[in-house]
All heavy atoms as an XYZ file, in Angstrom:
470
protein
N     115.272    108.039    115.712
C     114.829    107.229    116.831
C     115.460    105.842    116.684
O     115.170    105.107    115.753
C     113.300    107.137    116.812
C     112.732    106.351    117.944
S     110.962    106.538    118.190
C     110.274    105.997    116.658
N     116.341    105.507    117.591
C     117.029    104.222    117.565
C     116.244    103.178    118.341
O     115.586    103.491    119.335
C     118.421    104.344    118.173
C     119.321    105.233    117.354
O     119.169    105.319    116.147
N     120.239    105.907    118.007
N     116.350    101.950    117.916
C     115.702    100.835    118.614
C     116.467    100.562    119.902
O     117.687    100.425    119.884
C     115.690     99.581    117.718
C     114.837     99.818    116.482
C     115.189     98.383    118.494
C     114.934     98.709    115.463
N     115.752    100.487    121.031
C     116.418    100.178    122.287
C     115.663     99.129    123.115
O     115.906     98.981    124.299
C     116.673    101.447    123.105
C     115.418    102.161    123.538
O     114.314    101.725    123.269
N     115.587    103.285    124.207
N     114.747     98.400    122.469
C     113.990     97.337    123.134
C     114.208     96.046    122.348
O     113.983     95.996    121.143
C     112.494     97.666    123.210
C     112.266     98.880    124.109
C     111.695     96.483    123.721
C     110.833     99.323    124.194
N     114.643     95.001    123.044
C     114.899     93.712    122.418
C     113.610     92.973    122.067
O     112.509     93.373    122.462
N     113.745     91.878    121.335
C     112.574     91.157    120.831
C     111.752     90.491    121.941
O     110.524     90.503    121.889
C     112.994     90.120    119.790
O     113.902     89.199    120.367
N     112.412     89.934    122.950
C     111.672     89.303    124.048
C     110.898     90.343    124.840
O     109.716     90.157    125.144
C     112.637     88.550    124.990
O     113.367     87.600    124.227
C     111.883     87.850    126.097
N     111.553     91.452    125.154
C     110.882     92.513    125.894
C     109.757     93.122    125.064
O     108.708     93.486    125.590
C     111.883     93.597    126.281
C     111.246     94.668    127.144
C     112.231     95.728    127.583
O     113.432     95.611    127.281
O     111.775     96.674    128.238
N     109.968     93.200    123.762
C     108.934     93.738    122.874
C     107.675     92.880    122.957
O     106.565     93.395    123.094
C     109.455     93.777    121.448
C     108.435     94.251    120.464
C     108.946     94.161    119.051
N     108.010     94.816    118.147
C     108.033     94.702    116.850
N     108.984     93.985    116.285
N     107.145     95.309    116.113
N     107.861     91.572    122.867
C     106.722     90.663    122.926
C     105.997     90.786    124.267
O     104.766     90.835    124.315
C     107.199     89.228    122.709
C     106.085     88.205    122.673
S     106.659     86.546    122.281
C     107.956     86.296    123.467
N     106.746     90.850    125.354
C     106.137     90.980    126.679
C     105.391     92.300    126.833
O     104.302     92.339    127.419
C     107.208     90.851    127.761
C     107.823     89.476    127.926
C     108.978     89.529    128.914
C     106.786     88.463    128.353
N     105.956     93.379    126.314
C     105.282     94.678    126.404
C     103.976     94.693    125.612
O     102.983     95.247    126.073
C     106.199     95.788    125.881
C     107.265     96.201    126.847
C     108.131     97.291    126.226
N     109.210     97.676    127.094
C     109.297     98.871    127.678
N     108.388     99.774    127.451
N     110.310     99.140    128.468
N     103.989     94.121    124.424
C     102.776     94.108    123.595
C     101.679     93.274    124.266
O     100.534     93.713    124.370
C     103.084     93.594    122.170
C     101.813     93.331    121.393
C     103.966     94.587    121.433
N     102.027     92.096    124.754
C     101.041     91.235    125.413
C     100.510     91.894    126.677
O      99.294     91.948    126.903
C     101.653     89.852    125.717
C     101.903     89.096    124.417
C     100.746     89.041    126.636
C     102.732     87.844    124.575
N     101.417     92.421    127.514
C     100.987     93.083    128.751
C     100.146     94.309    128.443
O      99.143     94.575    129.125
C     102.204     93.467    129.587
N     100.524     95.058    127.422
C      99.758     96.243    127.034
C      98.338     95.909    126.628
O      97.382     96.572    127.052
N      98.178     94.868    125.831
C      96.842     94.464    125.395
C      95.999     94.011    126.582
O      94.823     94.378    126.697
C      96.937     93.362    124.318
C      97.521     93.946    123.033
C      95.584     92.721    124.064
C      97.886     92.915    121.985
N      96.601     93.246    127.482
C      95.867     92.765    128.659
C      95.460     93.935    129.552
O      94.305     94.013    130.002
C      96.709     91.740    129.442
C      96.834     90.454    128.636
C      96.105     91.460    130.812
C      97.835     89.459    129.188
N      96.380     94.861    129.806
C      96.069     95.995    130.676
C      95.020     96.910    130.044
O      94.134     97.419    130.738
C      97.353     96.766    131.040
C      98.250     95.883    131.912
C      97.033     98.069    131.757
C      99.620     96.453    132.174
N      95.082     97.101    128.736
C      94.053     97.897    128.057
C      92.689     97.234    128.209
O      91.692     97.899    128.508
C      94.407     98.094    126.568
C      95.588     99.040    126.425
C      93.205     98.622    125.780
C      96.162     99.112    125.018
N      92.636     95.920    128.013
C      91.365     95.199    128.130
C      90.803     95.302    129.543
O      89.590     95.533    129.728
C      91.556     93.733    127.743
N      91.653     95.151    130.550
C      91.199     95.261    131.945
C      90.737     96.690    132.237
O      89.718     96.903    132.896
C      92.318     94.826    132.916
C      91.971     95.171    134.351
C      92.572     93.333    132.776
N      91.480     97.676    131.736
C      91.094     99.070    131.930
C      89.763     99.399    131.299
O      88.943    100.112    131.888
N      89.505     98.879    130.108
C      88.219     99.110    129.450
C      87.103     98.385    130.203
O      86.021     98.953    130.418
C      88.280     98.649    127.973
C      86.894     98.613    127.349
C      89.204     99.550    127.181
N      87.354     97.165    130.628
C      86.339     96.382    131.337
C      85.919     97.065    132.636
O      84.733     97.166    132.931
C      86.864     94.973    131.623
C      85.873     94.099    132.342
C      84.810     93.522    131.652
C      85.985     93.873    133.703
C      83.887     92.731    132.311
C      85.078     93.088    134.376
C      84.017     92.511    133.672
O      83.106     91.744    134.339
N      86.914     97.531    133.411
C      86.615     98.173    134.690
C      86.434     99.687    134.563
O      86.258    100.364    135.560
C      87.720     97.885    135.711
C      87.695     96.463    136.202
C      88.684     95.561    135.831
C      86.675     96.014    137.029
C      88.675     94.257    136.281
C      86.647     94.709    137.484
C      87.649     93.842    137.107
O      87.621     92.553    137.552
N      86.488    100.205    133.361
C      86.375    101.634    133.079
C      87.348    102.421    133.955
O      86.981    103.331    134.689
C      84.942    102.110    133.278
C      83.983    101.441    132.325
C      82.551    101.867    132.548
O      82.241    102.554    133.499
N      81.674    101.442    131.663
N      88.611    102.041    133.847
C      89.674    102.611    134.662
C      90.719    103.284    133.777
O      90.786    103.035    132.577
C      90.328    101.487    135.472
O      91.490    101.939    136.118
N      91.559    104.107    134.396
C      92.633    104.776    133.683
C      93.807    103.854    133.425
O      94.789    104.257    132.787
C      93.099    106.000    134.474
C      92.133    107.128    134.353
C      91.163    107.470    135.250
C      92.016    108.034    133.266
N      90.459    108.542    134.789
C      90.965    108.907    133.574
C      92.697    108.186    132.072
C      90.584    109.931    132.711
C      92.316    109.200    131.219
C      91.274    110.057    131.538
N      93.769    102.634    133.905
C      94.849    101.692    133.668
C      95.035    101.410    132.177
O      96.112    101.004    131.744
C      94.619    100.379    134.419
C      95.057    100.481    135.840
C      94.263    100.656    136.929
C      96.397    100.456    136.316
N      95.032    100.741    138.056
C      96.340    100.612    137.708
C      97.631    100.315    135.713
C      97.482    100.633    138.501
C      98.763    100.333    136.499
C      98.676    100.493    137.875
N      94.012    101.624    131.402
C      94.119    101.429    129.964
C      95.181    102.323    129.341
O      95.823    101.960    128.354
N      95.406    103.499    129.927
C      96.430    104.411    129.416
C      97.824    103.816    129.638
O      98.689    103.911    128.774
C      96.306    105.796    130.097
C      97.418    106.724    129.643
C      94.949    106.409    129.814
N      98.030    103.188    130.791
C      99.311    102.524    131.060
C      99.533    101.417    130.035
O     100.626    101.246    129.499
C      99.350    101.966    132.496
C     100.608    101.151    132.726
C      99.219    103.081    133.510
N      98.481    100.662    129.758
C      98.569     99.610    128.750
C      98.879    100.168    127.377
O      99.635     99.564    126.608
N      98.331    101.318    127.072
C      98.586    101.947    125.779
C     100.054    102.352    125.649
O     100.667    102.175    124.594
C      97.689    103.171    125.597
C      97.769    103.872    124.251
C      97.338    102.939    123.129
C      96.922    105.128    124.262
N     100.631    102.853    126.726
C     102.058    103.214    126.710
C     102.910    101.969    126.466
O     103.824    101.990    125.639
C     102.460    103.911    128.031
C     103.963    104.068    128.122
C     101.768    105.249    128.165
N     102.600    100.875    127.170
C     103.347     99.639    126.961
C     103.191     99.130    125.528
O     104.162     98.692    124.906
C     102.881     98.561    127.940
C     103.341     98.700    129.376
C     102.671     97.639    130.240
C     104.831     98.586    129.469
N     101.972     99.174    125.021
C     101.718     98.701    123.665
C     102.492     99.527    122.638
O     103.143     98.976    121.740
C     100.218     98.735    123.363
C      99.782     98.254    122.002
C     100.102     96.775    121.828
C      98.302     98.507    121.800
N     102.461    100.838    122.766
C     103.144    101.698    121.797
C     104.660    101.548    121.869
O     105.330    101.499    120.825
C     102.738    103.158    122.007
C     101.310    103.491    121.624
C     100.988    104.944    121.970
C     101.056    103.230    120.156
N     105.221    101.475    123.074
C     106.671    101.295    123.169
C     107.083     99.931    122.621
O     108.164     99.800    122.040
C     107.182    101.464    124.611
O     106.515    100.541    125.464
C     106.990    102.880    125.103
N     106.228     98.926    122.790
C     106.527     97.621    122.225
C     106.447     97.615    120.709
O     107.279     97.007    120.035
N     105.461     98.281    120.164
C     105.302     98.307    118.709
C     106.410     99.105    118.023
O     106.897     98.722    116.961
C     103.936     98.879    118.331
C     102.728     98.002    118.665
C     101.433     98.738    118.332
C     102.789     96.681    117.926
N     106.808    100.219    118.623
C     107.845    101.056    118.024
C     109.259    100.633    118.414
O     110.230    101.151    117.869
C     107.630    102.532    118.390
C     106.450    103.144    117.703
C     105.345    103.542    118.418
C     106.441    103.302    116.328
C     104.244    104.102    117.798
C     105.356    103.856    115.682
C     104.255    104.260    116.419
N     109.365     99.715    119.395
C     110.652     99.207    119.887
C     111.553    100.329    120.395
O     112.776    100.277    120.292
C     111.376     98.413    118.804
C     110.617     97.171    118.393
C     111.389     96.323    117.455
N     112.436     95.636    118.244
C     113.248     94.739    117.732
N     113.172     94.431    116.466
N     114.148     94.164    118.481
N     110.935    101.360    120.951
C     111.675    102.504    121.477
C     111.038    102.951    122.780
O     109.831    103.163    122.856
C     111.664    103.670    120.482
C     112.336    104.901    121.014
C     113.711    104.975    121.046
C     111.596    105.960    121.470
C     114.341    106.106    121.536
C     112.206    107.090    121.961
C     113.585    107.165    121.999
N     111.861    103.090    123.812
C     111.391    103.547    125.114
C     112.152    104.822    125.474
O     113.377    104.784    125.647
C     111.612    102.480    126.173
S     111.076    102.976    127.818
N     111.449    105.963    125.581
C     112.128    107.214    125.922
C     112.836    107.162    127.282
O     113.904    107.756    127.445
C     111.006    108.251    125.942
C     109.898    107.651    125.163
C     110.032    106.174    125.305
N     112.277    106.455    128.243
C     112.914    106.331    129.554
C     114.241    105.586    129.444
O     115.226    105.968    130.074
C     111.983    105.617    130.532
C     112.494    105.456    131.957
C     112.740    106.825    132.587
C     111.528    104.653    132.789
N     114.261    104.538    128.640
C     115.520    103.813    128.407
C     116.558    104.738    127.788
O     117.733    104.664    128.097
C     115.291    102.623    127.485
C     114.777    101.375    128.160
C     114.306    101.391    129.460
C     114.771    100.174    127.483
C     113.840    100.238    130.057
C     114.305     99.011    128.072
C     113.840     99.052    129.362
O     113.389     97.911    129.953
N     116.145    105.605    126.871
C     117.066    106.539    126.224
C     117.669    107.487    127.253
O     118.870    107.730    127.245
C     116.345    107.328    125.143
C     117.184    108.378    124.472
C     117.240    108.143    123.016
C     117.950    109.281    122.344
N     119.129    108.836    121.683
N     116.831    108.010    128.166
C     117.328    108.927    129.195
C     118.290    108.227    130.154
O     119.251    108.834    130.617
C     116.160    109.520    129.980
C     115.356    110.534    129.206
S     114.157    111.429    130.201
C     113.093    110.133    130.768
N     118.023    106.949    130.447
C     118.865    106.198    131.370
C     120.063    105.543    130.692
O     120.932    104.980    131.358
C     118.030    105.119    132.076
C     116.907    105.624    132.971
C     116.084    104.461    133.491
C     117.451    106.456    134.109
N     120.098    105.576    129.355
C     121.189    104.955    128.620
C     121.114    103.441    128.577
O     122.123    102.770    128.424
N     119.904    102.890    128.730
C     119.695    101.452    128.740
C     119.330    100.976    127.335
O     118.623    101.663    126.601
C     118.563    101.076    129.712
O     118.881    101.597    130.992
C     118.374     99.593    129.810
N     119.793     99.778    126.987
C     119.479     99.193    125.696
C     119.376     97.688    125.861
O     120.353     97.045    126.216
C     120.550     99.557    124.663
C     120.189     99.131    123.277
O     119.217     98.415    123.060
N     120.971     99.573    122.318
N     118.208     97.098    125.614
C     118.037     95.660    125.728
C     118.055     94.974    124.369
O     117.844     93.774    124.283
C     116.716     95.306    126.464
O     115.619     95.805    125.710
C     116.697     95.885    127.858
N     118.306     95.728    123.326
C     118.346     95.191    121.963
C     119.763     94.717    121.659
O     120.729     95.457    121.825
C     117.915     96.256    120.973
S     117.820     95.672    119.289
N     119.871     93.483    121.213
C     121.179     92.922    120.859
C     121.330     92.944    119.351
O     120.836     92.087    118.648
C     121.300     91.490    121.374
C     121.218     91.410    122.869
C     121.212     89.981    123.334
C     121.022     89.939    124.832
N     120.645     88.619    125.304
N     121.998     93.957    118.844
C     122.202     94.079    117.393
C     123.577     93.638    116.995
O     124.552     93.720    117.464
C     121.966     95.508    116.936
C     120.519     95.984    117.007
C     120.440     97.442    116.606
C     119.644     95.165    116.087
């Protein structure tokens, strides 16, 4: 599994994921699952959709 998410995008995904999870839990909505996907892709720095599209925002 190669890294394909840059550091700025990683930070934004983690923050957005935490916020969306909190809102989903507060309103008892399924939006928390979307937040979980953002959080996990940010933590692992890998996005399967980016891999399928051939996109890479990581500058190595």
